[in-house]
C-alpha positions in Angstrom: -21.0 6.9 -15.6 -24.1 6.1 -13.4 -27.4 6.3 -15.1 -29.5 9.3 -14.1 -32.1 7.1 -12.3 -29.4 5.1 -10.4 -27.6 8.3 -9.4 -30.7 9.7 -7.8 -31.3 6.4 -5.9 -27.7 6.2 -4.7 -27.7 9.8 -3.6 -30.9 9.2 -1.6 -29.7 6.0 0.0 -26.0 6.7 0.4 -26.4 8.1 4.0 -28.2 4.9 5.1 -25.8 2.6 3.3 -22.9 4.6 4.7 -24.2 4.4 8.2 -24.6 0.6 7.9 -21.5 -0.1 5.8 -19.4 -1.4 8.8 -22.1 -4.0 9.7 -22.5 -4.8 6.0 -18.8 -5.5 5.5 -18.6 -7.5 8.7 -21.5 -9.8 7.6 -20.0 -9.9 4.1 -16.7 -11.3 5.3 -18.4 -13.8 7.6 -20.5 -15.1 4.7 -17.6 -15.1 2.3 -15.2 -17.1 4.5 -18.0 -19.5 5.6 -18.5 -20.3 1.9 -14.8 -20.1 0.9 -12.5 -20.8 3.8 -9.6 -21.1 1.5 -9.7 -17.4 0.8 -9.0 -16.6 4.4 -6.4 -19.3 4.6 -4.5 -18.4 1.4 -5.5 -15.0 0.2 -6.8 -12.6 2.8 -4.5 -11.3 5.6 -5.7 -13.1 8.7 -4.2 -10.5 11.0 -6.1 -7.6 9.3 -9.3 -9.7 9.5 -8.8 -10.2 13.2 -8.2 -6.5 13.8 -11.1 -5.4 11.6 -8.9 -3.1 9.4 -9.7 -4.9 6.2 -13.4 -4.3 6.8 -12.8 -0.6 7.4 -10.8 -0.3 4.2 -13.5 -2.1 2.1 -16.2 0.1 3.6 -14.1 3.3 2.9 -13.4 2.4 -0.7 -17.0 1.5 -1.5 -18.3 4.7 0.1 -15.6 6.9 -1.5 -16.3 5.4 -5.0 -20.0 5.9 -4.7 -19.6 9.5 -3.5 -17.1 10.2 -6.3 -19.6 9.0 -8.9 -22.2 11.4 -7.6 -19.9 14.4 -7.2 -17.9 13.8 -10.4 -20.2 12.0 -12.8 -17.9 12.4 -15.8 -14.8 10.8 -14.5 -13.5 8.0 -12.3 -11.3 8.1 -9.1 -8.4 6.6 -11.0 -5.8 7.2 -8.3 -7.9 5.1 -5.8 -8.7 2.5 -8.4 -5.0 2.1 -9.4 -3.9 1.7 -5.9 -6.4 -1.1 -5.3 -5.7 -2.7 -8.6 -2.0 -2.9 -8.0 -2.6 -4.6 -4.6 -5.1 -7.0 -6.2 -2.6 -7.8 -9.0 0.2 -8.5 -6.5 -2.2 -11.1 -4.9 -3.2 -12.7 -8.2 -6.9 -11.7 -7.9 -8.9 -13.1 -10.9 -12.0 -11.6 -12.6 -14.3 -14.4 -11.5 -13.6 -13.5 -7.9 -15.5 -10.3 -8.3 -18.7 -12.4 -8.9 -18.1 -14.3 -5.7 -17.7 -11.0 -3.8 -20.8 -9.6 -5.4 -22.9 -12.6 -4.3 -21.9 -12.3 -0.7 -21.8 -8.5 -0.5 -25.3 -8.0 -1.8 -26.6 -10.8 0.4 -25.1 -8.9 3.4 -26.6 -5.6 2.2 -30.1 -7.3 2.1 -29.6 -8.8 5.5 -28.6 -5.5 7.1 -31.0 -3.1 5.4 -33.9 -5.5 5.0 -37.0 -4.1 3.3 -35.2 -0.8 2.5 -33.5 -2.7 -0.3 -36.2 -2.4 -2.9 -35.5 -3.7 -6.5 -34.7 -0.1 -7.5 -32.2 0.3 -4.7 -30.6 -3.1 -5.4 -30.3 -2.2 -9.1 -28.7 1.2 -8.4 -26.0 -0.2 -6.0 -25.5 -3.2 -8.4 -24.5 -0.6 -11.0 -22.1 1.1 -8.6 -20.5 -2.3 -7.8 -20.0 -3.3 -11.4 -18.7 0.0 -12.4 -16.0 -0.3 -9.7 -15.4 -4.0 -10.3 -15.1 -3.7 -14.1 -12.8 -0.8 -13.8 -10.5 -2.7 -11.5 -10.6 -5.8 -13.7 -9.6 -3.7 -16.7 -6.6 -2.2 -14.8 -5.6 -5.5 -13.4 -5.7 -7.1 -16.9 -3.3 -4.4 -18.1 -1.0 -4.9 -15.2 -0.9 -8.7 -15.7 -0.1 -8.2 -19.4 2.8 -5.9 -18.5 4.2 -8.2 -15.9 3.7 -11.5 -17.7 0.6 -12.6 -15.8 -0.4 -13.4 -12.2 1.6 -15.9 -10.3 4.5 -16.5 -7.9 8.1 -17.4 -8.6 10.5 -19.2 -6.3 13.4 -17.1 -4.9 16.3 -18.4 -2.8 17.5 -16.3 0.2 21.1 -15.3 -0.7 21.8 -13.1 2.4 20.0 -12.1 5.5 21.1 -8.7 7.1 20.0 -7.6 10.6 19.3 -3.9 10.1 17.8 -3.2 13.6 16.4 -5.5 16.4 13.1 -5.5 14.5 14.1 -5.1 10.8 15.8 -7.7 8.7 16.8 -7.4 5.0 16.7 -10.4 2.7 18.6 -10.5 -0.6 16.8 -13.0 -2.9 17.8 -14.5 -6.2 15.6 -16.5 -8.6 15.8 -20.2 -7.7 15.7 -21.1 -11.4 18.8 -19.0 -12.1 17.0 -16.8 -14.5 17.0 -13.0 -14.6 14.7 -10.7 -12.7 12.4 -8.2 -14.3 13.0 -4.6 -13.8 10.9 -2.5 -11.4 10.1 1.1 -10.7 11.5 2.6 -7.6 8.8 2.6 -4.9 7.1 -0.6 -6.0 6.6 -3.7 -3.9 6.3 -7.5 -4.2 4.0 -9.9 -2.6 5.7 -12.7 -0.6 3.8 -15.9 0.0 4.9 -18.2 2.8 3.7 -21.6 4.1 2.9 -21.3 7.8 3.0 -24.1 10.3 -0.8 -24.6 10.2 -0.7 -25.1 6.5 -2.0 -21.7 5.5 -0.2 -19.9 2.7 -0.3 -16.3 3.7 0.7 -13.3 1.5 2.2 -10.0 2.5 3.5 -7.0 0.5 7.0 -5.6 1.0 8.6 -2.7 -0.7 11.7 -3.4 -2.8 14.4 -1.6 -0.8 17.2 -2.2 -3.3 18.2 -0.1 -6.3 16.3 -0.7 -9.6 18.5 -2.8 -12.0 20.0 -5.1 -9.3 20.2 -8.8 -10.2 18.5 -9.7 -6.9 15.4 -8.7 -5.1 15.9 -6.9 -1.8 13.1 -6.6 0.8 13.4 -5.2 4.3 10.8 -6.7 6.8 9.8 -5.2 10.1 8.6 -7.6 12.7 5.1 -6.6 13.7 4.5 -6.8 17.5 0.8 -7.1 18.3 -0.8 -4.4 20.5 -4.5 -4.2 19.8 -4.0 -6.8 17.0 -2.2 -10.1 16.9 1.5 -10.3 16.2 2.3 -10.2 12.5 2.1 -13.9 11.3 4.3 -13.5 8.2 6.8 -10.9 9.5 7.5 -13.0 12.7 7.8 -16.2 10.5 10.3 -14.5 8.3 12.3 -13.2 11.3 12.3 -16.4 13.2 12.6 -19.1 10.5 14.0 -17.8 7.2 17.7 -18.1 6.7 20.1 -18.2 3.7 19.3 -21.1 1.4 15.6 -21.1 2.2 13.1 -20.4 -0.6 10.3 -17.8 -0.7 7.6 -17.2 -3.3 7.5 -13.7 -4.8 5.1 -12.0 -7.2 6.3 -9.6 -9.9 6.7 -6.0 -8.7 3.5 -3.8 -8.4 2.6 -0.5 -6.9 1.8 3.0 -8.1 3.9 5.1 -5.7 6.6 5.6 -8.3 8.8 8.5 -9.3 7.3 10.6 -12.1 7.6 14.1 -13.5 10.4 16.0 -15.3 14.1 15.6 -14.2 14.0 19.2 -13.0 11.1 18.7 -10.7 11.8 19.4 -7.0 11.0 16.3 -4.9 10.2 15.7 -1.2 10.6 12.2 0.1 9.0 11.9 3.6 9.0 8.7 5.6 8.6 7.3 9.1 9.6 3.9 10.5 9.6 1.1 8.0 8.1 3.5 5.4 11.8 4.3 4.6 12.0 1.2 2.3 10.5 2.6 -0.9 12.4 5.9 -0.3 15.7 4.0 -0.3 14.9 2.7 -3.8 13.8 6.1 -5.0 17.0 7.8 -3.7 19.1 5.1 -5.3 17.3 5.6 -8.6 17.7 9.4 -8.4 21.4 9.1 -7.6 22.0 6.7 -10.5 20.1 9.0 -12.9 22.0 12.1 -11.8 18.9 14.0 -10.6 19.9 17.7 -10.3 16.8 19.3 -8.9 16.4 19.9 -5.2 15.4 16.8 -3.2 14.2 17.2 0.4 14.6 14.1 2.5 12.6 13.8 5.7 12.4 10.8 8.1 11.0 10.2 11.5 11.8 7.3 13.9 12.1 6.4 17.5 15.9 6.6 17.6 18.9 6.3 15.3 19.2 2.6 16.3 15.6 2.1 15.1 16.2 3.8 11.8 16.4 0.9 9.4 18.8 1.4 6.4 20.0 4.6 7.9 23.4 4.5 6.3 21.9 3.9 2.9 19.4 6.7 3.5 22.1 9.2 4.2 24.6 7.8 1.6 22.2 7.9 -1.4 20.9 11.4 -0.4 24.6 12.5 -0.2 25.1 11.6 -3.8 22.4 14.1 -4.9 23.9 17.6 -5.2 20.6 19.3 -4.5 19.5 17.2 -1.5 18.8 18.4 2.0 18.4 15.7 4.8 16.3 16.1 7.9 16.2 13.1 10.3 13.9 13.4 13.4 14.2 11.0 16.4 12.1 10.8 19.5 15.2 10.1 21.5 19.0 10.1 21.2 19.0 12.5 18.2 22.5 13.8 18.9 23.9 16.7 17.0 23.2 15.7 13.4 19.4 15.1 13.8 16.4 16.8 15.4 14.5 15.7 18.5 10.8 15.0 18.2 8.3 14.0 15.5 8.9 14.8 11.8 7.8 18.4 11.2 8.0 20.6 8.1 7.5 23.9 9.9 10.9 25.3 9.4 11.9 23.2 6.3 11.9 25.0 3.0 9.6 23.4 0.4 10.5 24.4 -3.1 7.8 25.7 -5.6 6.5 23.0 -7.8 7.5 20.2 -5.4 6.2 16.7 -6.0 6.0 14.8 -2.7 6.1 11.1 -1.8 5.0 9.9 1.6 5.2 6.5 3.3 4.7 5.7 7.0 1.9 5.5 9.6 -1.3 7.2 8.6 -1.1 9.9 11.3 2.4 10.8 10.1 1.3 11.0 6.5 -1.8 13.1 7.2 0.2 15.6 9.3 2.9 15.9 6.6 0.3 16.2 3.8 -1.5 19.0 5.7 1.8 20.9 6.2 2.7 20.5 2.5 -0.7 21.9 1.4 -0.2 24.8 3.8 3.2 25.4 2.1 1.5 25.6 -1.3 2.0 22.1 -2.6 -0.9 21.0 -4.8 -2.8 18.0 -3.4 -2.5 16.3 -6.8 1.3 16.4 -6.3 1.2 14.5 -3.0 1.5 10.8 -3.4 1.5 8.1 -0.6 1.8 4.4 0.1 -0.1 2.7 2.9 1.4 -0.6 4.3 -1.6 -2.8 4.9 -5.3 -1.9 4.3 -5.7 1.6 3.0 -7.6 3.3 5.8 -7.1 6.8 4.5 -10.5 6.6 2.8 -12.1 5.2 5.9 -11.5 8.3 8.0 -14.5 10.2 9.3 
């Protein structure tokens, strides 16, 4: 993939670039938004920018891609690329935007590293960038062809269901009266809303209904700011959107989807609002008559905070080989367990394929336990809500 000369240069400079990547990405975004303020207003998540999580995710993905090229020169990190490409496609990212990013990213690299960026160094990292950008563009092109192209469609809110004090489900039907395309259980849609200041912000929400429904169903958790600001879009949807209102939705995207043979044992582990793709997966498995063992694990603060709890239990109950393990930090009662989700005394069947969704600490802990129990890392799949910081860990 990388030329021999570029590989040697990237290997020699990766420590320096890696050490400075945080400053590089910070300057990159400053330059980008100064030149193109419409991107911050209408494409990038302003909350993630304010919190710095998008910078961490970009830094992590660049460093991980470069390291993979050096360690595995004959293949690409397709799982990482697919996850990024699905997110880009849901936002409607266009090929020409990669040139805009290139311009400001490499200007930031030159600013931070100064004279260390010789023509040879610049050429080597330019090769890394375009290998990644061209791979993403190719995947995104295929995704657009499969979905009918980038863009948003108007959907009218048919019903609003208060699931918990902080989670609301919206049932949405196309405003034009036409049919909805199918989706694969576990996928998400982008929702674009017009905010009071005129910005048109976009967020992704997992489809929490069964595949094949004539409506789109999303369940939105209101984000309360702690170290970061309150969630702009989630709070807007909770406070302002009622039946009859219109939202703009993308086609479904996302690579956390059920795969494997019908006799493959499955483990679906979630925490908090990470339950949403698992509901769609369980509905799909129940409709398809899945007979192999399915282990369902969920962690939450309390039963009252467990969104879609009745659906979670009901769909699992339709699977003859399912075992259900709910963990609550309080008020667990007799039918659940008290504490954080833990696989220590839960049987994991040989050949299990696992799907995880929830906060990063939860997913990392569950992944470690699964590997200890003999599950192959390649059989553990996950979805991150927001910037993917898994790659940004030390």
